GUDRENTOR-506758 format. One record per residue (C-alpha): residue number from 1; x, y, z; residue in three letters. Coordinates in steps of 0.5 Angstrom, whole numbers, always signed. Example, Ala and Ser with C-alpha at 12.3 -4.5 7.8 and 13.67 -1.06 7.14 Angstrom:
<rec 1, <+25, -9, +16>, 'ALA'> <rec 2, <+27, -2, +14>, 'SER'> 
% end
This chain:
<rec 1, <+63, -130, -29>, 'MET'> <rec 2, <+61, -122, -28>, 'SER'> <rec 3, <+66, -117, -27>, 'VAL'> <rec 4, <+66, -109, -25>, 'THR'> <rec 5, <+69, -105, -23>, 'THR'> <rec 6, <+70, -97, -19>, 'THR'> <rec 7, <+73, -93, -23>, 'ARG'> <rec 8, <+74, -87, -20>, 'PRO'> <rec 9, <+72, -90, -12>, 'ARG'> <rec 10, <+66, -86, -8>, 'ALA'> <rec 11, <+72, -84, -5>, 'ALA'> <rec 12, <+76, -81, -9>, 'ALA'> <rec 13, <+70, -78, -12>, 'ARG'> <rec 14, <+68, -75, -6>, 'THR'> <rec 15, <+75, -72, -4>, 'ASP'> <rec 16, <+75, -70, -11>, 'SER'> <rec 17, <+68, -65, -9>, 'ASP'> <rec 18, <+72, -63, -2>, 'HIS'> <rec 19, <+78, -61, -6>, 'VAL'> <rec 20, <+75, -57, -11>, 'GLU'> <rec 21, <+71, -54, -5>, 'ARG'> <rec 22, <+76, -53, -2>, 'LEU'> <rec 23, <+79, -49, -8>, 'ALA'> <rec 24, <+74, -45, -10>, 'ARG'> <rec 25, <+74, -43, -3>, 'ALA'> <rec 26, <+82, -40, -4>, 'LEU'> <rec 27, <+80, -38, -10>, 'GLY'> <rec 28, <+75, -32, -7>, 'TRP'> <rec 29, <+80, -31, -1>, 'ALA'> <rec 30, <+84, -30, -7>, 'SER'> <rec 31, <+80, -25, -10>, 'VAL'> <rec 32, <+80, -21, -4>, 'GLY'> <rec 33, <+87, -22, -1>, 'LEU'> <rec 34, <+88, -19, -7>, 'GLY'> <rec 35, <+84, -12, -10>, 'LEU'> <rec 36, <+86, -9, -4>, 'PRO'> <rec 37, <+94, -11, -6>, 'GLN'> <rec 38, <+92, -8, -12>, 'LEU'> <rec 39, <+88, -3, -12>, 'LEU'> <rec 40, <+90, +0, -5>, 'ARG'> <rec 41, <+98, -2, -4>, 'PRO'> <rec 42, <+100, +4, +0>, 'GLY'> <rec 43, <+94, +3, +6>, 'ALA'> <rec 44, <+96, -5, +6>, 'VAL'> <rec 45, <+103, -4, +8>, 'THR'> <rec 46, <+101, +2, +12>, 'ARG'> <rec 47, <+96, -4, +16>, 'ALA'> <rec 48, <+101, -9, +16>, 'VAL'> <rec 49, <+107, -5, +19>, 'GLY'> <rec 50, <+112, -5, +14>, 'VAL'> <rec 51, <+111, +3, +11>, 'GLY'> <rec 52, <+108, +6, +5>, 'ASP'> <rec 53, <+114, +7, +1>, 'GLY'> <rec 54, <+115, +7, -7>, 'ALA'> <rec 55, <+118, +0, -7>, 'LYS'> <rec 56, <+114, -3, -1>, 'GLN'> <rec 57, <+108, -1, -5>, 'GLN'> <rec 58, <+110, -4, -12>, 'ALA'> <rec 59, <+112, -10, -8>, 'VAL'> <rec 60, <+104, -10, -5>, 'THR'> <rec 61, <+101, -8, -13>, 'ALA'> <rec 62, <+105, -14, -15>, 'ALA'> <rec 63, <+102, -19, -10>, 'VAL'> <rec 64, <+95, -17, -11>, 'GLY'> <rec 65, <+95, -18, -18>, 'ALA'> <rec 66, <+99, -25, -16>, 'ARG'> <rec 67, <+94, -27, -13>, 'GLU'> <rec 68, <+89, -24, -18>, 'LEU'> <rec 69, <+91, -30, -23>, 'VAL'> <rec 70, <+91, -35, -17>, 'HIS'> <rec 71, <+84, -33, -17>, 'ALA'> <rec 72, <+82, -34, -25>, 'ALA'> <rec 73, <+84, -41, -24>, 'GLY'> <rec 74, <+82, -44, -18>, 'LEU'> <rec 75, <+76, -41, -20>, 'LEU'> <rec 76, <+76, -45, -26>, 'THR'> <rec 77, <+71, -51, -26>, 'PRO'> <rec 78, <+75, -58, -26>, 'ARG'> <rec 79, <+82, -56, -26>, 'ILE'> <rec 80, <+82, -50, -21>, 'GLY'> <rec 81, <+84, -55, -16>, 'ALA'> <rec 82, <+91, -56, -20>, 'ARG'> <rec 83, <+92, -49, -18>, 'TRP'> <rec 84, <+93, -50, -11>, 'VAL'> <rec 85, <+100, -51, -12>, 'TRP'> <rec 86, <+102, -44, -15>, 'THR'> <rec 87, <+98, -41, -8>, 'ARG'> <rec 88, <+104, -45, -5>, 'VAL'> <rec 89, <+109, -42, -8>, 'VAL'> <rec 90, <+106, -35, -7>, 'GLY'> <rec 91, <+105, -37, +1>, 'ASP'> <rec 92, <+113, -39, +0>, 'ALA'> <rec 93, <+115, -32, -3>, 'VAL'> <rec 94, <+111, -28, +2>, 'ASP'> <rec 95, <+113, -30, +8>, 'LEU'> <rec 96, <+120, -30, +5>, 'ALA'> <rec 97, <+119, -22, +4>, 'THR'> <rec 98, <+115, -22, +11>, 'LEU'> <rec 99, <+122, -25, +15>, 'ALA'> <rec 100, <+126, -20, +11>, 'ARG'> <rec 101, <+122, -14, +13>, 'ALA'> <rec 102, <+121, -17, +20>, 'LEU'> <rec 103, <+129, -18, +20>, 'ARG'> <rec 104, <+130, -10, +17>, 'ARG'> <rec 105, <+125, -8, +22>, 'HIS'> <rec 106, <+125, +0, +25>, 'ASP'> <rec 107, <+120, -2, +31>, 'GLY'> <rec 108, <+114, +2, +28>, 'LYS'> <rec 109, <+109, -2, +28>, 'GLY'> <rec 110, <+113, -9, +30>, 'LEU'> <rec 111, <+107, -12, +32>, 'THR'> <rec 112, <+102, -11, +26>, 'ARG'> <rec 113, <+108, -13, +21>, 'THR'> <rec 114, <+109, -20, +27>, 'ALA'> <rec 115, <+101, -21, +25>, 'ALA'> <rec 116, <+101, -21, +18>, 'ALA'> <rec 117, <+106, -27, +18>, 'THR'> <rec 118, <+102, -32, +23>, 'ALA'> <rec 119, <+96, -29, +18>, 'ALA'> <rec 120, <+101, -31, +11>, 'VAL'> <rec 121, <+102, -38, +16>, 'VAL'> <rec 122, <+96, -40, +17>, 'GLY'> <rec 123, <+94, -38, +10>, 'ILE'> <rec 124, <+100, -42, +7>, 'ALA'> <rec 125, <+98, -50, +12>, 'ALA'> <rec 126, <+91, -48, +10>, 'VAL'> <rec 127, <+94, -48, +3>, 'ASP'> <rec 128, <+99, -54, +4>, 'ALA'> <rec 129, <+93, -59, +6>, 'TYR'> <rec 130, <+89, -57, +0>, 'THR'> <rec 131, <+94, -58, -4>, 'ALA'> <rec 132, <+98, -65, -1>, 'LEU'> <rec 133, <+89, -67, -1>, 'ARG'> <rec 134, <+89, -66, -9>, 'GLN'> <rec 135, <+95, -70, -11>, 'LEU'> <rec 136, <+92, -75, -6>, 'ARG'> <rec 137, <+86, -74, -11>, 'THR'> <rec 138, <+90, -75, -17>, 'SER'> <rec 139, <+93, -81, -16>, 'ARG'> <rec 140, <+87, -85, -14>, 'LYS'> <rec 141, <+84, -83, -20>, 'GLU'> <rec 142, <+89, -86, -24>, 'ASN'> <rec 143, <+88, -92, -20>, 'THR'> <rec 144, <+83, -98, -23>, 'VAL'> <rec 145, <+81, -102, -18>, 'ASP'> <rec 146, <+78, -107, -22>, 'LEU'> <rec 147, <+74, -114, -19>, 'THR'> <rec 148, <+72, -121, -23>, 'ALA'> <rec 149, <+68, -127, -20>, 'SER'> <rec 150, <+68, -134, -23>, 'THR'> <rec 151, <+65, -142, -22>, 'THR'> <rec 152, <+70, -146, -22>, 'VAL'> <rec 153, <+68, -154, -22>, 'GLY'> <rec 154, <+73, -156, -17>, 'LYS'> <rec 155, <+75, -156, -9>, 'ALA'> <rec 156, <+78, -149, -6>, 'PRO'> <rec 157, <+83, -152, -4>, 'GLN'> <rec 158, <+85, -155, -11>, 'GLU'> <rec 159, <+84, -149, -14>, 'VAL'> <rec 160, <+89, -145, -9>, 'TYR'> <rec 161, <+95, -149, -10>, 'ALA'> <rec 162, <+94, -148, -18>, 'PHE'> <rec 163, <+94, -140, -17>, 'TRP'> <rec 164, <+99, -141, -12>, 'ARG'> <rec 165, <+104, -143, -16>, 'ARG'> <rec 166, <+105, -136, -19>, 'LEU'> <rec 167, <+110, -138, -25>, 'GLU'> <rec 168, <+101, -142, -28>, 'HIS'> <rec 169, <+98, -135, -28>, 'LEU'> <rec 170, <+101, -133, -35>, 'PRO'> <rec 171, <+97, -140, -37>, 'ASP'> <rec 172, <+91, -135, -37>, 'PHE'> <rec 173, <+92, -128, -37>, 'MET'> <rec 174, <+94, -126, -43>, 'ALA'> <rec 175, <+98, -120, -41>, 'HIS'> <rec 176, <+103, -122, -36>, 'VAL'> <rec 177, <+108, -125, -40>, 'GLU'> <rec 178, <+112, -129, -35>, 'HIS'> <rec 179, <+113, -130, -26>, 'ILE'> <rec 180, <+119, -132, -24>, 'ARG'> <rec 181, <+119, -134, -17>, 'VAL'> <rec 182, <+125, -132, -13>, 'GLU'> <rec 183, <+122, -134, -5>, 'SER'> <rec 184, <+116, -136, -2>, 'ASP'> <rec 185, <+114, -129, -2>, 'THR'> <rec 186, <+117, -126, -8>, 'ARG'> <rec 187, <+117, -126, -15>, 'SER'> <rec 188, <+119, -122, -22>, 'HIS'> <rec 189, <+114, -121, -27>, 'TRP'> <rec 190, <+115, -118, -34>, 'ARG'> <rec 191, <+107, -115, -37>, 'VAL'> <rec 192, <+105, -113, -44>, 'THR'> <rec 193, <+102, -106, -45>, 'ALA'> <rec 194, <+99, -102, -49>, 'PRO'> <rec 195, <+102, -100, -55>, 'PHE'> <rec 196, <+107, -106, -56>, 'GLY'> <rec 197, <+110, -104, -49>, 'GLN'> <rec 198, <+112, -109, -44>, 'THR'> <rec 199, <+114, -106, -36>, 'VAL'> <rec 200, <+116, -111, -31>, 'GLU'> <rec 201, <+117, -110, -23>, 'TRP'> <rec 202, <+118, -115, -17>, 'ASP'> <rec 203, <+112, -117, -13>, 'ALA'> <rec 204, <+111, -119, -6>, 'GLU'> <rec 205, <+106, -124, -3>, 'ILE'> <rec 206, <+103, -119, +3>, 'THR'> <rec 207, <+97, -125, +5>, 'ASP'> <rec 208, <+97, -133, +4>, 'ASP'> <rec 209, <+92, -138, +7>, 'ALA'> <rec 210, <+91, -144, +4>, 'PRO'> <rec 211, <+85, -145, +1>, 'GLY'> <rec 212, <+83, -139, +3>, 'GLN'> <rec 213, <+86, -133, +0>, 'SER'> <rec 214, <+93, -131, -3>, 'LEU'> <rec 215, <+94, -123, -3>, 'ALA'> <rec 216, <+101, -118, -6>, 'TRP'> <rec 217, <+103, -112, -8>, 'LYS'> <rec 218, <+109, -109, -12>, 'SER'> <rec 219, <+115, -107, -8>, 'VAL'> <rec 220, <+115, -100, -7>, 'GLU'> <rec 221, <+120, -97, -13>, 'GLY'> <rec 222, <+115, -101, -18>, 'ALA'> <rec 223, <+115, -98, -24>, 'ASP'> <rec 224, <+107, -99, -24>, 'ILE'> <rec 225, <+104, -99, -18>, 'SER'> <rec 226, <+100, -106, -17>, 'SER'> <rec 227, <+96, -110, -11>, 'ALA'> <rec 228, <+92, -115, -13>, 'GLY'> <rec 229, <+87, -121, -9>, 'SER'> <rec 230, <+84, -127, -10>, 'VAL'> <rec 231, <+79, -131, -4>, 'ARG'> <rec 232, <+77, -138, -6>, 'PHE'> <rec 233, <+70, -140, -3>, 'ILE'> <rec 234, <+66, -146, -2>, 'PRO'> <rec 235, <+60, -146, -7>, 'ALA'> <rec 236, <+54, -147, -5>, 'PRO'> <rec 237, <+51, -154, -5>, 'LYS'> <rec 238, <+58, -157, -7>, 'ASP'> <rec 239, <+58, -154, -13>, 'GLN'> <rec 240, <+66, -152, -13>, 'GLY'> <rec 241, <+70, -146, -12>, 'THR'> <rec 242, <+68, -139, -12>, 'GLU'> <rec 243, <+74, -135, -14>, 'VAL'> <rec 244, <+73, -127, -14>, 'HIS'> <rec 245, <+78, -123, -16>, 'VAL'> <rec 246, <+80, -116, -14>, 'THR'> <rec 247, <+86, -113, -17>, 'ILE'> <rec 248, <+89, -105, -18>, 'SER'> <rec 249, <+94, -101, -22>, 'TYR'> <rec 250, <+97, -94, -23>, 'ASP'> <rec 251, <+95, -92, -30>, 'VAL'> <rec 252, <+101, -89, -33>, 'PRO'> <rec 253, <+97, -83, -37>, 'GLY'> <rec 254, <+91, -83, -31>, 'GLY'> <rec 255, <+85, -83, -36>, 'LYS'> <rec 256, <+88, -80, -42>, 'LEU'> <rec 257, <+92, -87, -41>, 'GLY'> <rec 258, <+87, -90, -40>, 'GLU'> <rec 259, <+81, -88, -45>, 'ALA'> <rec 260, <+88, -89, -51>, 'LEU'> <rec 261, <+89, -97, -49>, 'ALA'> <rec 262, <+82, -98, -49>, 'ARG'> <rec 263, <+82, -95, -57>, 'TRP'> <rec 264, <+87, -100, -58>, 'ALA'> <rec 265, <+84, -106, -56>, 'GLY'> <rec 266, <+86, -107, -49>, 'GLU'> <rec 267, <+80, -105, -44>, 'ASP'> <rec 268, <+83, -107, -38>, 'PRO'> <rec 269, <+76, -109, -35>, 'HIS'> <rec 270, <+74, -114, -42>, 'GLN'> <rec 271, <+82, -117, -39>, 'GLN'> <rec 272, <+81, -120, -33>, 'LEU'> <rec 273, <+73, -122, -35>, 'ASP'> <rec 274, <+77, -126, -41>, 'ASP'> <rec 275, <+83, -128, -35>, 'ASP'> <rec 276, <+78, -132, -31>, 'LEU'> <rec 277, <+74, -135, -36>, 'ARG'> <rec 278, <+80, -138, -38>, 'ARG'> <rec 279, <+82, -139, -32>, 'PHE'> <rec 280, <+75, -144, -30>, 'LYS'> <rec 281, <+77, -147, -37>, 'GLN'> <rec 282, <+85, -149, -35>, 'VAL'> <rec 283, <+82, -152, -28>, 'MET'> <rec 284, <+76, -156, -31>, 'GLU'> <rec 285, <+79, -158, -38>, 'THR'> <rec 286, <+87, -157, -36>, 'GLY'> <rec 287, <+87, -152, -43>, 'GLU'> <rec 288, <+84, -146, -46>, 'VAL'> <rec 289, <+79, -148, -51>, 'VAL'> <rec 290, <+80, -145, -57>, 'ARG'> <rec 291, <+75, -144, -63>, 'SER'> <rec 292, <+77, -146, -70>, 'ASP'> <rec 293, <+72, -140, -73>, 'GLY'> <rec 294, <+78, -136, -70>, 'ALA'> <rec 295, <+84, -137, -73>, 'PRO'> <rec 296, <+88, -131, -71>, 'TRP'> <rec 297, <+85, -130, -64>, 'GLY'> <rec 298, <+90, -126, -60>, 'LYS'> <rec 299, <+96, -129, -64>, 'ARG'> <rec 300, <+98, -122, -67>, 'ALA'> <rec 301, <+100, -121, -60>, 'ARG'> <rec 302, <+102, -128, -59>, 'LYS'> <rec 303, <+97, -129, -54>, 'GLU'> <rec 304, <+94, -136, -54>, 'PHE'> <rec 305, <+94, -137, -61>, 'PRO'> <rec 306, <+88, -141, -65>, 'GLN'> <rec 307, <+87, -147, -71>, 'HIS'> <rec 308, <+86, -145, -76>, 'ALA'> <rec 309, <+79, -145, -80>, 'ALA'> <rec 310, <+78, -150, -83>, 'GLN'> <rec 311, <+73, -150, -90>, 'PRO'> <rec 312, <+68, -157, -90>, 'LEU'> <rec 313, <+70, -164, -92>, 'ALA'> <rec 314, <+65, -167, -98>, 'GLU'> <rec 315, <+62, -172, -94>, 'ASP'> <rec 316, <+60, -166, -88>, 'GLU'> <rec 317, <+57, -162, -94>, 'LEU'> <rec 318, <+49, -162, -94>, 'VAL'> <rec 319, <+44, -161, -100>, 'ASP'> <rec 320, <+39, -157, -96>, 'LEU'> <rec 321, <+34, -157, -102>, 'THR'> <rec 322, <+34, -165, -102>, 'ARG'> <rec 323, <+33, -165, -95>, 'GLU'> <rec 324, <+27, -162, -96>, 'GLU'> <rec 325, <+24, -165, -101>, 'VAL'> <rec 326, <+25, -171, -96>, 'HIS'> <rec 327, <+21, -168, -91>, 'ALA'> 
% end
């Protein structure tokens, strides 16, 4: 049995690198835009055709200072991409200011003002694109992807039939407290979370191939976005069924939330590995095998309580010294 994870996924990592590069480019663009506006505001206002009065220059200098603040944030390693949204807000302010200037324009240099407005629209489009990519990448990085597999000594149809009865899942999934089946495709899940919390959501089956595969996902608006699938593949030489499970879900609090969960002993990768180990035991022996050597086990969370350890009986004690003498 094995469990692996790809968190963050290679695709997410590539997206993140792409967004970081875009953010750095926008940072240098902010430097290029901000310095002239701050140092020579009059020249800039004349260039865009809005005059060179004190008010226009003051507004332009303020915009230049803002651009340099954007640049400082965007060029900061590892967090620069988060500053892209400040540029989007700044673009909205700039467009509103230019729209007002166009409405009140006296006609002199109108073409230059219109060209400047079009340029800001283009810049805003790039900023918005980068910001949306950053948001999507951030969501991907907060998603844990787990894959695990095991081989069960039963036929695929039998293994599928057991898993398809979703109310069986709490028998071997430690953190699934209860599943209420509401229809052939809809169910309600209650799951324990780190630090004694409980989350609930509705899920729907999205793919169902009897004896072969099963897939599900949380419905829109669930507390935690999650999805999962399981494939049942005949093992070589009629040795049973290979069970391949894939589960993904959003981590509350992102990487910090996962780190805290690990610290609290709630490693999701180990959880899935343990769940499949128990699934194999349930399918092959009819119950979860328990060890007398770990008396409380997971009873602290009321999960799979085990028998308390007992001292050896008198007839089980062995005098090792006597055995050595006889030997």
